[in-house]
C-alpha positions in Angstrom: 11.7 -0.1 -10.1 12.5 -3.8 -10.0 14.9 -5.0 -7.3 18.2 -5.0 -7.9 19.5 -8.8 -7.5 23.5 -8.7 -6.9 25.5 -11.0 -8.9 26.3 -14.6 -8.3 30.1 -15.3 -8.0 30.5 -18.9 -9.7 34.1 -20.2 -8.5 37.8 -19.0 -7.1 38.5 -17.5 -10.7 36.3 -14.2 -9.9 38.2 -13.4 -6.7 41.5 -14.0 -8.1 40.6 -11.8 -11.5 39.1 -9.2 -8.7 42.5 -9.1 -7.2 44.8 -9.0 -10.3 42.6 -6.0 -11.8 42.8 -3.9 -8.3 46.8 -4.6 -8.8 47.1 -3.1 -12.0 44.8 -0.7 -11.1 46.4 0.7 -8.0 50.0 -0.2 -9.7 49.2 2.5 -12.8 47.8 4.9 -10.0 51.0 4.7 -7.9 53.2 4.8 -10.8 51.7 7.9 -12.7 50.3 10.0 -9.7 52.8 9.9 -7.0 54.1 13.5 -7.7 55.5 14.3 -4.3 56.8 10.5 -3.2 53.3 10.0 -0.8 50.4 9.1 -1.4 48.7 9.0 -5.0 46.9 12.0 -6.6 44.4 9.5 -8.5 42.8 6.4 -6.7 40.2 4.5 -8.6 41.2 0.5 -7.3 38.9 1.2 -4.2 36.2 2.5 -6.5 36.3 -0.9 -8.2 36.4 -2.7 -4.8 33.2 -1.1 -4.2 31.4 -1.7 -7.1 32.5 -5.7 -6.7 31.3 -5.6 -2.7 27.9 -3.7 -3.8 27.1 -6.0 -6.8 27.9 -9.2 -5.0 26.3 -11.3 -2.3 27.9 -10.8 1.4 28.7 -14.1 1.7 31.4 -13.7 -1.3 32.4 -10.5 0.5 35.4 -12.2 2.1 37.2 -13.6 -1.2 37.3 -10.3 -2.7 38.2 -8.3 0.3 41.2 -10.8 0.7 42.1 -10.4 -2.9 42.0 -6.9 -3.0 44.0 -6.6 0.3 46.7 -8.7 -1.2 46.7 -6.9 -4.7 47.2 -3.2 -2.3 49.7 -4.9 -0.3 51.8 -6.1 -3.3 51.2 -3.0 -5.4 52.4 -0.6 -2.3 55.3 -2.5 -1.7 56.2 -2.9 -5.3 55.7 0.9 -6.4 54.2 2.6 -3.7 55.8 3.8 -0.2 57.6 0.4 0.4 57.3 -2.9 2.4 56.7 -1.2 5.6 53.5 0.7 4.1 52.5 -2.5 2.3 50.2 -4.2 4.8 48.6 -0.8 6.7 47.5 0.8 3.3 46.0 -2.7 2.5 44.3 -2.5 5.7 43.3 1.0 5.2 42.0 1.0 1.5 39.8 -2.4 2.4 38.3 -0.1 5.4 37.2 2.5 3.2 35.3 0.1 0.7 33.9 -1.6 3.4 32.7 1.3 5.3 30.8 2.5 1.9 29.6 -1.1 1.2 28.4 -1.6 4.6 26.3 1.9 5.0 24.7 1.4 1.6 23.7 -2.1 1.9 22.2 -0.8 5.4 20.5 2.2 3.8 19.3 0.7 0.4 19.5 -2.8 0.7 17.4 -3.4 -2.4 19.0 -0.8 -4.5 22.5 -0.5 -5.8 23.6 3.2 -6.1 22.5 4.2 -9.9 18.7 2.9 -9.6 17.3 5.9 -7.8 18.1 9.4 -6.4 18.1 8.2 -2.7 20.7 5.3 -3.1 22.8 7.8 -5.2 23.1 10.2 -2.1 23.4 7.9 0.4 26.6 6.5 -1.4 28.0 10.0 -2.1 27.4 10.7 1.9 29.2 7.1 3.1 31.9 8.1 0.4 32.8 11.6 1.3 31.9 10.9 4.9 32.7 8.5 7.6 34.8 6.1 5.2 37.4 8.6 3.7 37.6 10.9 7.0 38.3 7.9 8.9 40.8 6.1 6.2 42.1 9.3 5.4 43.3 10.0 8.9 44.9 6.8 9.1 46.1 7.0 5.6 47.7 10.6 6.4 49.3 9.1 9.9 51.1 6.3 7.7 52.4 8.5 5.0 53.4 11.3 7.3 55.5 8.7 9.3 57.3 7.0 6.5 57.5 10.1 4.0 58.5 13.8 4.3 55.1 14.4 3.3 53.3 16.3 6.1 50.1 15.1 7.6 47.9 17.7 6.4 48.9 17.7 2.7 48.9 13.5 2.8 45.3 13.6 4.1 44.2 16.4 1.5 46.1 13.5 -1.1 44.0 10.7 0.1 40.8 12.7 0.7 40.8 14.7 -3.0 42.1 11.2 -4.6 39.8 8.7 -3.5 36.6 10.7 -2.9 36.7 12.0 -6.6 38.1 8.7 -7.8 35.1 7.0 -5.9 32.4 9.3 -6.9 33.4 9.3 -10.6 34.5 5.6 -11.1 32.3 3.5 -8.5 28.6 4.3 -10.2 30.1 3.6 -13.7 31.4 0.1 -12.7 28.3 -0.7 -10.8 26.3 -0.3 -13.8 28.7 -2.4 -16.0 28.7 -4.9 -13.4 24.9 -5.1 -13.1 24.8 -5.3 -17.0 23.0 -2.2 -17.5 24.9 -1.0 -20.6 24.2 -4.5 -22.1 20.5 -4.2 -21.1 20.2 -0.8 -22.5 21.3 -2.2 -25.8 19.1 -4.7 -26.0 16.0 -2.5 -25.2 17.0 0.5 -27.4 15.3 1.0 -30.7 17.7 1.8 -33.4 16.7 5.3 -33.4 17.5 5.6 -30.0 21.2 3.9 -30.6 22.2 6.3 -33.3 20.7 9.1 -31.1 23.2 8.2 -28.6 26.1 7.8 -30.9 25.6 11.2 -32.3 25.1 12.9 -29.0 28.2 11.2 -27.8 30.2 12.1 -30.7 29.2 15.6 -30.2 30.6 15.5 -27.0 33.6 13.8 -27.8 34.4 16.5 -30.2 33.6 19.1 -27.8 35.7 17.8 -25.1 38.8 17.5 -27.6 38.2 21.2 -29.0 38.2 22.3 -25.5 41.2 20.3 -24.1 43.5 20.1 -27.1 42.4 23.0 -29.4 40.8 25.7 -27.7 42.9 29.1 -27.2 40.7 29.7 -24.2 39.6 27.8 -21.0 36.4 26.7 -22.0 35.6 24.3 -19.4 32.1 25.1 -19.4 31.4 23.8 -23.0 31.1 20.0 -22.6 29.1 20.6 -19.8 26.3 21.5 -22.5 26.0 18.2 -24.5 26.4 16.3 -21.3 23.5 17.9 -19.9 21.7 17.1 -23.4 22.9 13.5 -23.3 21.5 13.2 -19.8 18.2 14.1 -20.8 18.0 12.3 -24.2 20.3 8.8 -23.6 19.8 8.7 -19.7 22.1 7.6 -17.1 23.7 5.3 -19.7 24.7 8.0 -21.8 25.8 10.2 -18.9 27.9 7.4 -17.6 29.6 7.0 -20.9 30.0 10.5 -21.6 31.8 10.7 -18.1 34.3 7.9 -19.6 35.1 9.9 -22.5 35.7 12.8 -20.5 38.0 11.2 -17.9 40.1 9.8 -21.1 40.2 12.9 -23.4 40.4 15.6 -20.5 42.8 13.3 -18.5 45.2 12.5 -21.1 45.6 16.5 -22.0 46.1 17.3 -18.3 48.8 14.7 -18.0 50.5 16.3 -20.9 50.2 19.5 -19.3 48.2 21.0 -22.2 44.5 22.1 -22.2 42.4 25.1 -19.8 43.9 23.4 -16.9 47.5 24.0 -17.8 46.7 27.7 -16.8 45.5 26.8 -13.4 48.9 25.6 -12.1 52.3 24.4 -12.9 52.3 21.4 -10.4 51.0 18.5 -12.3 49.6 17.3 -9.0 47.3 20.3 -8.6 46.1 20.0 -12.2 45.4 16.3 -11.7 43.7 17.2 -8.4 41.5 20.1 -10.1 40.6 18.1 -13.4 39.3 14.9 -10.9 37.3 17.8 -9.1 35.9 19.0 -12.2 35.4 15.6 -13.6 33.4 15.1 -10.3 31.3 18.1 -10.4 30.2 16.8 -14.3 29.5 13.5 -13.1 26.9 15.0 -9.7 25.6 17.7 -12.3 24.5 15.0 -15.0 23.9 11.7 -13.3 21.3 12.8 -10.5 19.4 14.1 -13.5 19.6 11.0 -15.6 18.6 8.9 -13.0 15.4 11.2 -11.9 14.7 11.2 -15.6 14.8 7.7 -15.6 12.5 7.1 -12.8 9.8 9.6 -14.1 10.1 7.7 -17.1 9.3 4.4 -15.3 6.6 6.2 -13.6 4.9 7.2 -16.6 5.3 3.9 -18.2 3.8 2.6 -14.7 0.9 5.3 -15.2 0.2 4.4 -18.9 0.1 0.9 -18.4 -2.2 1.4 -15.2 -4.3 3.8 -17.1 -4.8 1.3 -19.6 -5.9 -1.5 -17.1 -8.6 1.4 -15.8 -10.0 2.2 -19.4 -10.3 -1.5 -19.9 -12.1 -2.3 -16.5 -14.3 0.8 -16.3 -15.4 0.5 -20.1 -15.9 -3.3 -20.1 -17.3 -3.7 -17.0 -21.0 -4.2 -16.1 -20.6 -1.7 -12.8 -20.5 1.8 -13.2 -17.1 3.9 -12.5 -17.3 7.3 -11.9 -14.7 10.0 -11.4 -15.7 12.3 -8.7 -13.9 15.4 -8.0 -13.1 17.1 -4.7 -16.3 19.2 -4.8 -18.2 16.5 -5.7 -18.8 16.9 -9.4 -18.8 14.1 -11.9 -15.8 14.1 -13.9 -15.9 10.4 -15.8 -18.7 8.3 -16.0 -18.0 4.8 -17.6 -20.6 3.6 -20.6 -22.1 1.1 -17.8 -24.0 4.1 -16.5 -26.7 4.0 -19.4 -27.7 0.2 -18.7 -27.3 0.6 -14.9 -29.2 4.1 -13.9 -30.5 4.8 -17.3 -28.5 7.9 -18.2 -25.9 8.2 -20.8 -22.3 9.1 -19.3 -21.8 12.2 -21.4 -24.7 13.6 -19.6 -23.7 12.9 -15.6 -20.4 14.9 -16.5 -20.6 18.3 -15.0 -23.2 17.2 -12.6 -23.1 16.7 -8.8 -23.1 13.4 -8.0 -24.9 13.5 -4.7 -28.0 14.3 -7.3 -28.0 10.6 -8.2 -29.0 9.6 -4.8 -32.2 9.2 -3.0 -32.5 12.4 -0.9 -33.2 10.2 2.3 -30.0 8.4 1.7 -28.0 11.7 0.5 -26.2 12.4 4.1 -24.7 8.8 4.5 -23.5 9.0 0.8 -22.0 12.3 1.2 -20.4 11.2 4.4 -18.7 8.3 3.1 -17.4 10.4 0.2 -15.7 12.6 2.6 -14.3 9.7 4.9 -12.6 8.6 1.3 -11.2 12.2 0.9 -10.0 12.5 5.0 -8.4 8.8 4.4 -6.8 8.6 0.9 -5.5 5.0 1.5 -8.5 3.2 2.7 -11.9 2.4 0.9 -15.2 3.4 1.7 -18.3 1.4 1.0 -22.0 2.5 1.4 -25.5 1.2 0.4 -28.3 3.7 -0.8 -31.2 4.1 -2.8 -30.6 6.0 -6.1 -33.3 8.1 -8.0 -33.5 5.9 -11.1 -34.8 6.0 -14.7 -34.5 2.1 -14.7 -36.9 0.0 -13.5 -36.0 -2.6 -10.9 -33.0 -0.8 -9.5 -33.9 -0.1 -5.6 -30.5 -0.5 -3.7 -26.5 0.3 -4.8 -23.6 0.0 -3.3 -20.9 2.4 -4.0 -17.1 1.4 -3.1 -14.9 4.7 -3.2 -11.1 5.7 -2.7 -9.6 8.7 -3.0 -7.4 9.9 -6.3 -3.9 11.6 -5.1 -2.4 14.2 -6.9 1.6 14.6 -7.0 2.0 16.4 -3.8 0.2 13.5 -2.3 -3.4 15.3 -1.5 -6.5 13.6 -2.4 -7.7 15.3 -5.6 -11.2 13.5 -6.0 -12.4 10.1 -5.6 -12.8 7.0 -7.8 -16.2 5.4 -7.0 -17.4 1.8 -8.4 -21.3 1.7 -8.3 -23.1 -1.8 -8.6 -26.6 -2.8 -8.5 -27.6 -4.3 -4.9 -31.4 -5.2 -5.6 -31.2 -8.6 -5.7 -28.9 -8.8 -3.0 -31.0 -6.7 -1.0 -34.5 -8.5 -1.8 -32.7 -11.7 -1.0 -31.6 -10.6 2.3 -35.3 -9.1 2.9 -36.5 -12.8 2.2 -33.8 -14.2 4.8 -35.0 -11.8 7.2 -38.6 -12.7 7.0 -37.7 -16.0 7.1 -35.6 -15.8 10.4 -38.4 -13.7 11.7 -41.0 -16.7 11.6 -41.0 -19.6 13.5 -41.3 -22.4 10.7 -43.6 -24.3 12.5 -46.5 -22.0 13.4 -45.8 -18.7 11.8 -45.8 -16.8 14.5 -42.6 -14.5 15.1 -39.5 -15.7 16.1 -38.3 -15.4 19.4 -35.7 -13.0 18.3 -38.1 -10.7 16.0 -40.6 -10.8 18.8 -38.2 -9.6 21.1 -37.3 -6.9 19.0 -41.0 -5.7 18.7 -41.3 -5.7 22.6 -38.2 -3.6 22.7 -39.5 -0.8 20.1 -43.2 -0.9 21.8 -41.2 -0.2 25.4 -39.9 2.9 23.8 -43.2 3.8 22.6 -44.5 3.3 26.4 -41.9 5.7 27.5 -43.2 8.4 25.4 -46.7 7.6 26.9 -48.4 5.2 24.8 -50.1 2.0 26.8 -49.4 -1.5 25.7 -49.6 -4.8 27.6 -47.4 -8.2 27.1 -49.4 -11.4 27.7 -47.2 -14.5 28.3 -49.2 -17.9 27.2 -48.4 -21.5 28.2 -50.4 -24.5 26.7 -51.8 -26.6 29.8 -50.6 -30.2 30.0 -49.1 -30.0 26.4 -47.0 -32.9 27.5 -49.8 -35.2 27.7 -50.5 -34.3 24.1 -47.2 -35.4 22.8 -47.0 -38.5 25.1 -50.5 -39.9 24.2 -51.0 -38.4 20.7 -47.4 -38.4 19.3 -45.4 -35.4 18.3 -47.0 -35.1 14.8 -49.8 -34.5 16.7 -48.3 -32.1 18.8 -47.2 -30.1 16.0 -50.6 -29.7 14.2 -51.9 -28.7 17.9 -49.4 -25.9 18.0 -50.1 -24.6 14.3 -53.8 -24.7 15.0 -53.3 -22.7 18.3 -51.7 -20.0 16.6 -54.0 -19.7 13.8 -57.0 -19.6 16.1 -55.4 -17.0 18.2 -54.6 -14.8 15.3 -58.1 -14.6 14.2 -58.9 -12.7 17.8 -56.1 -10.7 17.6 -55.9 -6.9 15.9 -53.7 -6.3 12.7 -51.3 -4.1 15.1 -50.9 -6.9 17.7 -48.1 -9.7 17.6 -47.7 -13.1 18.6 -44.4 -14.9 18.6 -43.6 -18.3 20.0 -40.6 -18.2 22.6 -40.0 -21.8 22.7 -41.8 -25.3 23.1 -45.6 -24.4 24.0 -44.6 -21.1 25.6 -46.0 -18.0 23.4 -46.1 -14.3 23.9 -48.6 -11.8 22.8 -47.9 -8.2 22.2 -51.1 -6.0 22.4 -50.7 -2.5 21.3 -52.8 0.5 22.5 -54.1 -1.5 25.0 -54.0 -1.1 28.7 -54.0 -4.2 31.4 -58.0 -4.0 31.9 -58.7 -3.9 27.9 -55.8 -6.7 27.4 -57.6 -9.0 30.1 -60.8 -8.6 27.9 -58.7 -9.6 25.1 -57.3 -12.3 26.7 -60.7 -13.9 27.6 -61.8 -13.4 23.8 -58.8 -15.6 23.1 -59.2 -18.5 25.6 -62.9 -18.4 24.0 -61.4 -19.1 20.5 -60.4 -22.4 21.7 -63.6 -23.8 23.3 -64.0 -26.0 20.4 -61.3 -28.8 20.1 -58.7 -29.2 17.4 -59.2 -31.7 15.0 -55.7 -33.2 14.3 -56.9 -36.4 12.3 -60.4 -37.4 10.8 -61.3 -39.1 14.4 -58.7 -37.4 16.7 -59.6 -34.0 18.3 -58.1 -32.5 21.3 -59.2 -30.0 23.6 -56.5 -27.5 25.0 -56.5 -24.7 27.2 -53.8 -22.2 28.4 -52.4 -20.1 31.3 -51.8 -16.5 31.2 -49.6 -13.8 32.8 -50.5 -10.3 31.8 -48.3 -7.0 32.3 -48.8 -3.7 31.2 -45.7 -2.0 29.8 -44.2 0.7 31.9 -41.6 2.6 29.6 -39.1 2.3 32.5 -38.1 -1.1 32.7 -36.0 -3.0 29.9 -37.8 -6.4 28.6 -36.2 -8.6 30.7 -37.8 -7.3 33.3 -41.2 -7.2 31.8 -40.9 -10.7 30.8 -39.7 -11.7 34.2 -42.8 -9.8 35.8 -45.1 -11.7 33.1 -43.6 -14.7 33.9 -44.1 -14.5 37.7 -47.7 -14.0 36.6 -48.2 -17.0 34.6 -46.6 -19.0 37.4 -49.6 -18.0 39.4 -51.8 -18.8 37.0 -50.8 -22.3 36.6 -50.6 -22.9 40.8 -54.3 -21.4 40.8 -55.8 -24.2 38.7 -54.8 -23.3 35.1 -56.9 -21.9 32.2 -57.1 -18.4 33.8 -55.6 -15.4 33.6 -53.3 -13.5 36.3 -52.2 -9.9 36.1 -49.0 -8.6 37.2 -48.7 -7.8 41.1 
């Protein structure tokens, strides 16, 4: 529902007009319904002030309150209990309206009484509760002090008159001030307008019959067309019907005719009973109409949402599935044929898990269950599908639960897209990151990952070794022949060592001229022999230019993986062995102690 924007009061003219209207309404109530010389039995003036406050900005409240306070004091002094009661009664009337307005603004700041059930309930509670209990006690004390009417009777007169007047008039005035009647006329179709006029005419005719022509008390009769109006026309029609009921029934009750003439001979009691009947009629139809209007707006929103969803599902390249709570596909978008090679109608009724590679079904089912358990969140999972389409290797599924009218998850809507190209790019990037760009050896990170896995194997009984290598006097190569020549030496160094390694072995560049070799399924003795073979591969000088050949040697430290130490400990032990090799004349191998 759109937020209701309070009216902007343009100038001082509006507060003056507000005060004049309040004065006229209050004076008429005092003249027509002070049957016992005390408080009025009918009071709609405060409903007018409440509507004014609830539909204007709080910055403009003081002007309306001052104007209506002056008008109340003038009416009380002129046709009410006299000048002595003018100021107290004005303050009490303002207090009642202000309490209702403050409570409504506090609890429903973005809505105005008639917009939904909750604001209407808050208004009713504020009016019938704190506002008129406090104001009624104060007014009863003033009336019992200045007139012969008792405190209890005065409180009853105030409470019934103000509560019933507020219930009946304030919501209708709020709708009028907010322009809802005009908006309804602009938006309603010609057919709807004709239907509304006919139903209101039927209601008016029924009300005239009940209050003027009927020989029996048929107060229930107007309620039938009133409920029909609530269903067919909405809260606008209900408000107009209540106005008709108030005018026709009120005039008959004041004249002493109609079904309420049988209730009591006292005019005040008849007026109170009629107001009670009018309030019950209002409370019967208005909440129903408001709830129906809210449901109509919700239905329109659902239709719009459904249209958007269908447009996205049917024209999107991604596959959209509606999956029930037990995992069965209820809807598949037309892109299913292109994405996974199945016609949509063939997917409906199948278990969604059957589209997933058996190795990935567990993670997909887990993501589906998380979506059902956490309806407000989105869950992603990547999986390999069982496909009929070439080139489809990986998919990404984004899922979110669907909620039923009870707020419980009824299934999942999932969007599936082809991730094969993304995965291929990801693998290519991983391969690039796993290789040293100069030598082609494993990068430091990739080699250390392999070392971690081999340490895990060693913990289960495998025998493997780590060889740490440093090229001897490599700095002098760079200083004498240049860094370009040094780079070519490093590249050739790795190429020659590779020829002496097995397919399962790995060589990685840890930094600069420092390399590491992982010898799988090779104990320290066998690894020592392999190290010497590698040294023999470097016997021939490396040709870096047509007439420039560089001879290099390396020092090495060797350790066998024990399966109990982590990679940092293994590297540290191998590094100590390498350090001893360098201090033993270089171009040699030293085993870890």
